[in-house]
OpenMM code with the backbone's topology and positions (N, CA, C; nanometers):
from openmm import Vec3, app, unit

residues = "MET PHE ALA PRO ASP THR LYS SER LEU CYS TYR GLY LEU GLY THR LEU ALA LEU ALA GLY VAL LEU LEU SER ALA CYS ALA GLY SER PRO PRO PRO GLU PRO VAL ALA THR ALA PRO ASP GLU GLN TYR VAL ALA PRO THR PRO PRO PRO PRO THR THR THR THR THR THR THR VAL THR THR TYR ASN SER GLU LEU THR ALA PRO MET ALA PRO PRO PRO PRO ARG ALA GLU MET VAL PRO PRO SER PRO GLY PRO GLN MET VAL TRP GLU PRO GLY TYR TRP SER PHE ASN GLY GLY ASN TRP ASP TRP ILE PRO GLY HIS TYR ALA ALA ARG PRO GLN PRO THR ALA GLN TRP ILE PRO GLY HIS TRP ALA GLN GLN PRO GLY GLY THR TRP VAL TRP VAL ALA GLY GLY TRP THR SER".split()
positions = [
    Vec3(6.0437, 17.7658, 14.4621),
    Vec3(6.0870, 17.7012, 14.4310),
    Vec3(6.2243, 17.6455, 14.3352),
    Vec3(6.2896, 17.5691, 14.2876),
    Vec3(6.4515, 17.6212, 14.2676),
    Vec3(6.4394, 17.5426, 14.1011),
    Vec3(6.4746, 17.6371, 14.0300),
    Vec3(6.4451, 17.6551, 13.8510),
    Vec3(6.6053, 17.6148, 13.8170),
    Vec3(6.6245, 17.4996, 13.7608),
    Vec3(6.7651, 17.4524, 13.7357),
    Vec3(6.7969, 17.5268, 13.5818),
    Vec3(6.9171, 17.5801, 13.6192),
    Vec3(6.9401, 17.6271, 13.4568),
    Vec3(7.0203, 17.5400, 13.4094),
    Vec3(7.0046, 17.5734, 13.2315),
    Vec3(7.0159, 17.5006, 13.0836),
    Vec3(7.1936, 17.4516, 13.1213),
    Vec3(7.2674, 17.5390, 13.1875),
    Vec3(7.4165, 17.4580, 13.1843),
    Vec3(7.4371, 17.3477, 13.2652),
    Vec3(7.3609, 17.4022, 13.4086),
    Vec3(7.4202, 17.2783, 13.4676),
    Vec3(7.3174, 17.1601, 13.4723),
    Vec3(7.2205, 17.1633, 13.3788),
    Vec3(7.1680, 17.0541, 13.3215),
    Vec3(7.2651, 16.9655, 13.2457),
    Vec3(7.2924, 17.0521, 13.1649),
    Vec3(7.3578, 17.0161, 13.0301),
    Vec3(7.4796, 16.9096, 13.0868),
    Vec3(7.5640, 16.9347, 13.2053),
    Vec3(7.6669, 16.8809, 13.2902),
    Vec3(7.6448, 16.7801, 13.3070),
    Vec3(7.5188, 16.7941, 13.3842),
    Vec3(7.4652, 16.6926, 13.4801),
    Vec3(7.4228, 16.5560, 13.4207),
    Vec3(7.3403, 16.5934, 13.2781),
    Vec3(7.3091, 16.5180, 13.1756),
    Vec3(7.4147, 16.4250, 13.1197),
    Vec3(7.5259, 16.4939, 13.0774),
    Vec3(7.6652, 16.4385, 13.0214),
    Vec3(7.7428, 16.3753, 13.1034),
    Vec3(7.7603, 16.4146, 13.2430),
    Vec3(7.8061, 16.3412, 13.3378),
    Vec3(7.7321, 16.2429, 13.3877),
    Vec3(7.6019, 16.1787, 13.3582),
    Vec3(7.5315, 16.0716, 13.3497),
    Vec3(7.5114, 16.0054, 13.2543),
    Vec3(7.5777, 16.0369, 13.1506),
    Vec3(7.5796, 15.9752, 13.0376),
    Vec3(7.7042, 15.9035, 12.9989),
    Vec3(7.8014, 15.9606, 13.0819),
    Vec3(7.9589, 15.9176, 13.1011),
    Vec3(7.9168, 15.8298, 13.1687),
    Vec3(7.8845, 15.8199, 13.2957),
    Vec3(7.9110, 15.7064, 13.3875),
    Vec3(7.8359, 15.6309, 13.3430),
    Vec3(7.6984, 15.6220, 13.3026),
    Vec3(7.6344, 15.5025, 13.2211),
    Vec3(7.7300, 15.4040, 13.1446),
    Vec3(7.8017, 15.4776, 13.0330),
    Vec3(7.9041, 15.4115, 12.9399),
    Vec3(7.9996, 15.3213, 13.0041),
    Vec3(8.1058, 15.4400, 13.0849),
    Vec3(8.1571, 15.3352, 13.1689),
    Vec3(8.1246, 15.2312, 13.2667),
    Vec3(7.9915, 15.2717, 13.3371),
    Vec3(7.9185, 15.1305, 13.4037),
    Vec3(7.9147, 15.0117, 13.2957),
    Vec3(7.8539, 15.0853, 13.1754),
    Vec3(7.8089, 14.9498, 13.0980),
    Vec3(7.9255, 14.8856, 13.0509),
    Vec3(7.9995, 14.9453, 13.0448),
    Vec3(8.1424, 14.8576, 13.0502),
    Vec3(8.2076, 14.7684, 13.1175),
    Vec3(8.1929, 14.8496, 13.2428),
    Vec3(8.2001, 14.7693, 13.3240),
    Vec3(8.0738, 14.5839, 13.4090),
    Vec3(8.0155, 14.6452, 13.3302),
    Vec3(7.8443, 14.5703, 13.3537),
    Vec3(7.8276, 14.4616, 13.2481),
    Vec3(7.9570, 14.4912, 13.1702),
    Vec3(7.8715, 14.4049, 13.0213),
    Vec3(7.8946, 14.2552, 13.0784),
    Vec3(7.8962, 14.1631, 12.9880),
    Vec3(7.8987, 14.0384, 12.9676),
    Vec3(8.0845, 13.9975, 13.0046),
    Vec3(8.0308, 13.9065, 13.1287),
    Vec3(8.1560, 13.8469, 13.1584),
    Vec3(8.2809, 13.8135, 13.0880),
    Vec3(8.3961, 13.7722, 13.0536),
    Vec3(8.4973, 13.7417, 12.9733),
    Vec3(8.4520, 13.5770, 12.9403),
    Vec3(8.5056, 13.5271, 12.8056),
    Vec3(8.4422, 13.3743, 12.8254),
    Vec3(8.5518, 13.2711, 12.9091),
    Vec3(8.4739, 13.1777, 12.9388),
    Vec3(8.5554, 13.1206, 12.9867),
    Vec3(8.6576, 13.0165, 12.9467),
    Vec3(8.7392, 12.9798, 12.9879),
    Vec3(8.8711, 12.9359, 12.8927),
    Vec3(8.8302, 12.7519, 12.9128),
    Vec3(8.8401, 12.7247, 12.7739),
    Vec3(8.7929, 12.5871, 12.6971),
    Vec3(8.9031, 12.4780, 12.7471),
    Vec3(8.8558, 12.3557, 12.7897),
    Vec3(8.9242, 12.2833, 12.8377),
    Vec3(8.9759, 12.2129, 12.6797),
    Vec3(9.1197, 12.1664, 12.7167),
    Vec3(9.1414, 12.1257, 12.5938),
    Vec3(9.2086, 11.9642, 12.6064),
    Vec3(9.2027, 11.8382, 12.5389),
    Vec3(9.2140, 11.7309, 12.5900),
    Vec3(9.3198, 11.7170, 12.5662),
    Vec3(9.4315, 11.6535, 12.5989),
    Vec3(9.5948, 11.6158, 12.5973),
    Vec3(9.5589, 11.5562, 12.4145),
    Vec3(9.7341, 11.5752, 12.3339),
    Vec3(9.7376, 11.5563, 12.2082),
    Vec3(9.7251, 11.3853, 12.2123),
    Vec3(9.6363, 11.3484, 12.1069),
    Vec3(9.5666, 11.1913, 12.1182),
    Vec3(9.6123, 11.1371, 11.9551),
    Vec3(9.6902, 11.0479, 11.9345),
    Vec3(9.6869, 11.0418, 11.7908),
    Vec3(9.5533, 10.9434, 11.7698),
    Vec3(9.4821, 10.9468, 11.6398),
    Vec3(9.3590, 10.8886, 11.5724),
    Vec3(9.4456, 10.7631, 11.5876),
    Vec3(9.3644, 10.6253, 11.6353),
    Vec3(9.3522, 10.4984, 11.5980),
    Vec3(9.2073, 10.4883, 11.4848),
    Vec3(9.2754, 10.4169, 11.3353),
    Vec3(9.1422, 10.4052, 11.2831),
    Vec3(9.0893, 10.2720, 11.3334),
    Vec3(8.9320, 10.2295, 11.3386),
    Vec3(8.9059, 10.0925, 11.3725),
    Vec3(8.9334, 10.0057, 11.2965),
    Vec3(9.0116, 9.8769, 11.3652),
    Vec3(9.0279, 9.7351, 11.2849),
    Vec3(8.9080, 9.6954, 11.1841),
    Vec3(8.9426, 9.7135, 11.0660),
    Vec3(8.8204, 9.6137, 10.9870),
    Vec3(8.8301, 9.4586, 11.0163),
    Vec3(8.6981, 9.4231, 11.0336),
    Vec3(8.6448, 9.2791, 11.0421),
    Vec3(8.7372, 9.2184, 10.9681),
    Vec3(8.8061, 9.0721, 11.0209),
    Vec3(8.8933, 9.0088, 10.9119),
    Vec3(8.7954, 8.9356, 10.7973),
    Vec3(8.8820, 8.8958, 10.6882),
    Vec3(8.8082, 8.8385, 10.5905),
    Vec3(8.7487, 8.6979, 10.6263),
    Vec3(8.5976, 8.6922, 10.5360),
    Vec3(8.5693, 8.5536, 10.5760),
    Vec3(8.6622, 8.4784, 10.4963),
    Vec3(8.6685, 8.3143, 10.5522),
    Vec3(8.7331, 8.1912, 10.4745),
    Vec3(8.6732, 8.1228, 10.4249),
    Vec3(8.7190, 8.1058, 10.3003),
    Vec3(8.6536, 8.0320, 10.2053),
    Vec3(8.7667, 7.9554, 10.1768),
    Vec3(8.6773, 7.7985, 10.1130),
    Vec3(8.7538, 7.7099, 10.0721),
    Vec3(8.7412, 7.6863, 9.9085),
    Vec3(8.8934, 7.6603, 9.8336),
    Vec3(8.8333, 7.6163, 9.7187),
    Vec3(8.9062, 7.5049, 9.6664),
    Vec3(8.8240, 7.4099, 9.5653),
    Vec3(8.9213, 7.2760, 9.5435),
    Vec3(8.9011, 7.3130, 9.3613),
    Vec3(9.0331, 7.2886, 9.3356),
    Vec3(9.0567, 7.3024, 9.2557),
    Vec3(9.0545, 7.1444, 9.1486),
    Vec3(9.0459, 7.1417, 9.0580),
    Vec3(9.0603, 7.0184, 8.9423),
    Vec3(9.1507, 7.0771, 8.8279),
    Vec3(9.2392, 7.0129, 8.8419),
    Vec3(9.3039, 7.0976, 8.6651),
    Vec3(9.3369, 6.9832, 8.5747),
    Vec3(9.3173, 7.0335, 8.4681),
    Vec3(9.3314, 6.9584, 8.3607),
    Vec3(9.3597, 6.9956, 8.2637),
    Vec3(9.5617, 6.9234, 8.2374),
    Vec3(9.6156, 6.9530, 8.1610),
    Vec3(9.5898, 6.9515, 8.0137),
    Vec3(9.6048, 7.0279, 7.9064),
    Vec3(9.6149, 7.0012, 7.7757),
    Vec3(9.7187, 6.9800, 7.7304),
    Vec3(9.7885, 6.8674, 7.7453),
    Vec3(9.8913, 6.8535, 7.7109),
    Vec3(9.8878, 6.7190, 7.6184),
    Vec3(10.0086, 6.7689, 7.5186),
    Vec3(10.0386, 6.7313, 7.4216),
    Vec3(10.1079, 6.6021, 7.4275),
    Vec3(10.2176, 6.5937, 7.5742),
    Vec3(10.2762, 6.5034, 7.5714),
    Vec3(10.1933, 6.3827, 7.6940),
    Vec3(10.2225, 6.3118, 7.7159),
    Vec3(10.1399, 6.1556, 7.7776),
    Vec3(10.2182, 6.0670, 7.8036),
    Vec3(10.2388, 6.0083, 7.8962),
    Vec3(10.2756, 5.8463, 7.9065),
    Vec3(10.2209, 5.8077, 8.0365),
    Vec3(10.1959, 5.6802, 8.0197),
    Vec3(10.1883, 5.5710, 8.0941),
    Vec3(10.2575, 5.5322, 8.2537),
    Vec3(10.3407, 5.5952, 8.2466),
    Vec3(10.4418, 5.5477, 8.3564),
    Vec3(10.5094, 5.7140, 8.4305),
    Vec3(10.5495, 5.6823, 8.4998),
    Vec3(10.6387, 5.8080, 8.5778),
    Vec3(10.7398, 5.8357, 8.4937),
    Vec3(10.8103, 5.9627, 8.5017),
    Vec3(10.9170, 5.9639, 8.4161),
    Vec3(11.0451, 5.9338, 8.5404),
    Vec3(11.1862, 5.8719, 8.4284),
    Vec3(11.2884, 5.8591, 8.5366),
    Vec3(11.3404, 5.9908, 8.6421),
    Vec3(11.4053, 6.0054, 8.7113),
    Vec3(11.4449, 6.1623, 8.8024),
    Vec3(11.5127, 6.1952, 8.6985),
    Vec3(11.5015, 6.3276, 8.7334),
    Vec3(11.6100, 6.3903, 8.6428),
    Vec3(11.7447, 6.3997, 8.6188),
    Vec3(11.8185, 6.3929, 8.5151),
    Vec3(11.9760, 6.4062, 8.4910),
    Vec3(12.0180, 6.5272, 8.5642),
    Vec3(12.1740, 6.4981, 8.6325),
    Vec3(12.2350, 6.6070, 8.7233),
    Vec3(12.2939, 6.6707, 8.6037),
    Vec3(12.2777, 6.8025, 8.6064),
    Vec3(12.3696, 6.8905, 8.4922),
    Vec3(12.4551, 6.9923, 8.5285),
    Vec3(12.5596, 6.9942, 8.4117),
    Vec3(12.6536, 7.1174, 8.4451),
    Vec3(12.5852, 7.2371, 8.4212),
    Vec3(12.5561, 7.3409, 8.4801),
    Vec3(12.5106, 7.4218, 8.4159),
    Vec3(12.6610, 7.5455, 8.3881),
    Vec3(12.6618, 7.5588, 8.2647),
    Vec3(12.7571, 7.6473, 8.2414),
    Vec3(12.7153, 7.8022, 8.2760),
    Vec3(12.8725, 7.9028, 8.3047),
    Vec3(12.8176, 8.0318, 8.3167),
    Vec3(12.7294, 8.0788, 8.2432),
    Vec3(12.6613, 8.1840, 8.2883),
    Vec3(12.5612, 8.2831, 8.2179),
    Vec3(12.6560, 8.3424, 8.1035),
    Vec3(12.5593, 8.3527, 7.9604),
    Vec3(12.6095, 8.4660, 7.8933),
    Vec3(12.5887, 8.5743, 7.9224),
    Vec3(12.4709, 8.6361, 7.9807),
    Vec3(12.4148, 8.7679, 8.0390),
    Vec3(12.3363, 8.7574, 8.1377),
    Vec3(12.3533, 8.9193, 8.1442),
    Vec3(12.2582, 8.9261, 8.2779),
    Vec3(12.1259, 8.9123, 8.2941),
    Vec3(12.0635, 8.8814, 8.1663),
    Vec3(11.9243, 8.8705, 8.1467),
    Vec3(11.9033, 8.7380, 8.0673),
    Vec3(11.9763, 8.6349, 8.1233),
    Vec3(12.0102, 8.5035, 8.0545),
    Vec3(11.9651, 8.4406, 8.2040),
    Vec3(11.8490, 8.3408, 8.1463),
    Vec3(11.7973, 8.2345, 8.2586),
    Vec3(11.8473, 8.0862, 8.2297),
    Vec3(11.9036, 7.9933, 8.3089),
    Vec3(11.8829, 7.8978, 8.2626),
    Vec3(11.7481, 7.7873, 8.3154),
    Vec3(11.7039, 7.7153, 8.1778),
    Vec3(11.6017, 7.6707, 8.2126),
    Vec3(11.6171, 7.5484, 8.1830),
    Vec3(11.6066, 7.4183, 8.2877),
    Vec3(11.6665, 7.2980, 8.3178),
    Vec3(11.6195, 7.2023, 8.3020),
    Vec3(11.6900, 7.0942, 8.2018),
    Vec3(11.6379, 6.9849, 8.1043),
    Vec3(11.5400, 6.9097, 8.1608),
    Vec3(11.4940, 6.8302, 8.0723),
    Vec3(11.3378, 6.7566, 8.1389),
    Vec3(11.3333, 6.6536, 8.0446),
    Vec3(11.2949, 6.5649, 8.0702),
    Vec3(11.2263, 6.4207, 8.0342),
    Vec3(11.1190, 6.4416, 7.9741),
    Vec3(11.1148, 6.4191, 7.8500),
    Vec3(11.0239, 6.3516, 7.7170),
    Vec3(10.9446, 6.2547, 7.6875),
    Vec3(10.8438, 6.1844, 7.6348),
    Vec3(10.7928, 6.0669, 7.6482),
    Vec3(10.7562, 6.0992, 7.4613),
    Vec3(10.8330, 5.9657, 7.4133),
    Vec3(10.8097, 5.9862, 7.2561),
    Vec3(10.7325, 5.8289, 7.2195),
    Vec3(10.6463, 5.7936, 7.2932),
    Vec3(10.5328, 5.7273, 7.3069),
    Vec3(10.5618, 5.5723, 7.3292),
    Vec3(10.7038, 5.5538, 7.3661),
    Vec3(10.7821, 5.4199, 7.4168),
    Vec3(10.8925, 5.4564, 7.4978),
    Vec3(10.9969, 5.5463, 7.4734),
    Vec3(11.0699, 5.5524, 7.5281),
    Vec3(11.0769, 5.7189, 7.6010),
    Vec3(11.1517, 5.6982, 7.7074),
    Vec3(11.2112, 5.8646, 7.7749),
    Vec3(11.3350, 5.9186, 7.6809),
    Vec3(11.3093, 6.0492, 7.6724),
    Vec3(11.4518, 6.1121, 7.5983),
    Vec3(11.4338, 6.2399, 7.6723),
    Vec3(11.6102, 6.2283, 7.7174),
    Vec3(11.6411, 6.3839, 7.8109),
    Vec3(11.6393, 6.4742, 7.7146),
    Vec3(11.5719, 6.5771, 7.7284),
    Vec3(11.5889, 6.7430, 7.6785),
    Vec3(11.6470, 6.8015, 7.7398),
    Vec3(11.8248, 6.8115, 7.6872),
    Vec3(11.9064, 6.9028, 7.7888),
    Vec3(11.8642, 7.0650, 7.7774),
    Vec3(11.8988, 7.0883, 7.9552),
    Vec3(11.8902, 7.2283, 7.9728),
    Vec3(11.9816, 7.3361, 7.8745),
    Vec3(11.8924, 7.5126, 7.9010),
    Vec3(11.9647, 7.5578, 7.7927),
    Vec3(11.9301, 7.7551, 7.8742),
    Vec3(11.9968, 7.8302, 7.8467),
    Vec3(11.9821, 7.9758, 7.8787),
    Vec3(11.8761, 8.0299, 7.7812),
    Vec3(11.8142, 8.0860, 7.8153),
    Vec3(11.6786, 8.2017, 7.7671),
    Vec3(11.6740, 8.3451, 7.8001),
    Vec3(11.6614, 8.4397, 7.6955),
    Vec3(11.6492, 8.5622, 7.7277),
    Vec3(11.5202, 8.5671, 7.8026),
    Vec3(11.5215, 8.6366, 7.9424),
    Vec3(11.4130, 8.6925, 7.9754),
    Vec3(11.3092, 8.7790, 7.9148),
    Vec3(11.2027, 8.7280, 7.9252),
    Vec3(11.1254, 8.8710, 7.8194),
    Vec3(11.1028, 8.9685, 7.8636),
    Vec3(11.0853, 8.9748, 8.0120),
    Vec3(11.1109, 9.1190, 8.1153),
    Vec3(11.2458, 9.1454, 8.1774),
    Vec3(11.2516, 9.2666, 8.2718),
    Vec3(11.3554, 9.2100, 8.3446),
    Vec3(11.3689, 9.1651, 8.4679),
    Vec3(11.2230, 9.1550, 8.5081),
    Vec3(11.1858, 9.0888, 8.6540),
    Vec3(11.1683, 8.9531, 8.6301),
    Vec3(11.1202, 8.9221, 8.4952),
    Vec3(11.0556, 8.8011, 8.5045),
    Vec3(11.1131, 8.6798, 8.5496),
    Vec3(11.0671, 8.5784, 8.5810),
    Vec3(11.1349, 8.4269, 8.6454),
    Vec3(11.0792, 8.3209, 8.5403),
    Vec3(11.1739, 8.2358, 8.5528),
    Vec3(11.1360, 8.1187, 8.4729),
    Vec3(11.0576, 8.0109, 8.5836),
    Vec3(10.9586, 7.9523, 8.5351),
    Vec3(10.8792, 7.8294, 8.6426),
    Vec3(10.9123, 7.7142, 8.5410),
    Vec3(10.9803, 7.5958, 8.5899),
    Vec3(11.0541, 7.4789, 8.4878),
    Vec3(10.8492, 7.4027, 8.4873),
    Vec3(10.8908, 7.3437, 8.3572),
    Vec3(10.7746, 7.2224, 8.3561),
    Vec3(10.8235, 7.0715, 8.4636),
    Vec3(10.6984, 7.0409, 8.4335),
    Vec3(10.7012, 6.9214, 8.5465),
    Vec3(10.6190, 6.8182, 8.4693),
    Vec3(10.6110, 6.6956, 8.5389),
    Vec3(10.5466, 6.6111, 8.4866),
    Vec3(10.4579, 6.5798, 8.6214),
    Vec3(10.3078, 6.5699, 8.5780),
    Vec3(10.1731, 6.5469, 8.6666),
    Vec3(10.0940, 6.4106, 8.6825),
    Vec3(10.0736, 6.3250, 8.7789),
    Vec3(9.9911, 6.2097, 8.7049),
    Vec3(9.8548, 6.2542, 8.7432),
    Vec3(9.7987, 6.1827, 8.6531),
    Vec3(9.6446, 6.2424, 8.6618),
    Vec3(9.5853, 6.1266, 8.7557),
    Vec3(9.4218, 6.1599, 8.7775),
    Vec3(9.3492, 6.0445, 8.8377),
    Vec3(9.3365, 5.9272, 8.7820),
    Vec3(9.3489, 5.9101, 8.6621),
    Vec3(9.3594, 5.7671, 8.6011),
    Vec3(9.4910, 5.6760, 8.5735),
    Vec3(9.5782, 5.7549, 8.6418),
    Vec3(9.7027, 5.7025, 8.6590),
    Vec3(9.8238, 5.7229, 8.5154),
    Vec3(9.7200, 5.8143, 8.4268),
    Vec3(9.8435, 5.8476, 8.2902),
    Vec3(9.9189, 5.9399, 8.3990),
    Vec3(10.0280, 6.0172, 8.2990),
    Vec3(10.1259, 6.1524, 8.3208),
    Vec3(10.0947, 6.2447, 8.2254),
    Vec3(10.1286, 6.3650, 8.2674),
    Vec3(10.0876, 6.4898, 8.1268),
    Vec3(10.2036, 6.5487, 8.1743),
    Vec3(10.2496, 6.6324, 8.0850),
    Vec3(10.3741, 6.7389, 8.0481),
    Vec3(10.2980, 6.8678, 8.0943),
    Vec3(10.3524, 6.9523, 8.2108),
    Vec3(10.2988, 7.0732, 8.2021),
    Vec3(10.4173, 7.1676, 8.1608),
    Vec3(10.4182, 7.2023, 8.0870),
    Vec3(10.5144, 7.2774, 8.0374),
    Vec3(10.5436, 7.4223, 8.1046),
    Vec3(10.6982, 7.4626, 8.1367),
    Vec3(10.7085, 7.5780, 8.1958),
    Vec3(10.6982, 7.6870, 8.1521),
    Vec3(10.6891, 7.8388, 8.2053),
    Vec3(10.6814, 7.9692, 8.1715),
    Vec3(10.7285, 8.0353, 8.2221),
    Vec3(10.6886, 8.1570, 8.1893),
    Vec3(10.7574, 8.2920, 8.2412),
    Vec3(10.6457, 8.3350, 8.3390),
    Vec3(10.6905, 8.4120, 8.4517),
    Vec3(10.5821, 8.4748, 8.5720),
    Vec3(10.6245, 8.6565, 8.4954),
    Vec3(10.5506, 8.7166, 8.4988),
    Vec3(10.5190, 8.8420, 8.4606),
    Vec3(10.6466, 8.9806, 8.5909),
] * unit.nanometer
topology = app.Topology()
chain = topology.addChain("A")
for resn in residues:
    res = topology.addResidue(resn, chain)
    for name in ("N", "CA", "C"):
        topology.addAtom(name, app.Element.getBySymbol(name[0]), res)
């Protein structure tokens, strides 16, 4: 029988090992499949539900010291003079009731308490009993 020498055996085993490494590299797992990507889309947030509708009835009671048994006369036409400054606002005149007669309180300029404040003029409001009350004017914030 034939007895192999050790040198040939080492070369044979080395070649076999090298072939195994090369084949394992070829026989490894295949490259990953390309991942499909969706086209660029913008995110649209869901629309919140509409607010519930409520109905509010307001009854206003004025704590006015000025009351009258009848409606005031129509407002007088006033000549508004030029403003004395950029922070001055015209407060128009109004009728005041003195217990028996109507007195005209003329308009005037007043300084704004804040740069963006607006003047809301006072007015007379009729109450359910038929009397009239004075609702004072005021500044908005």
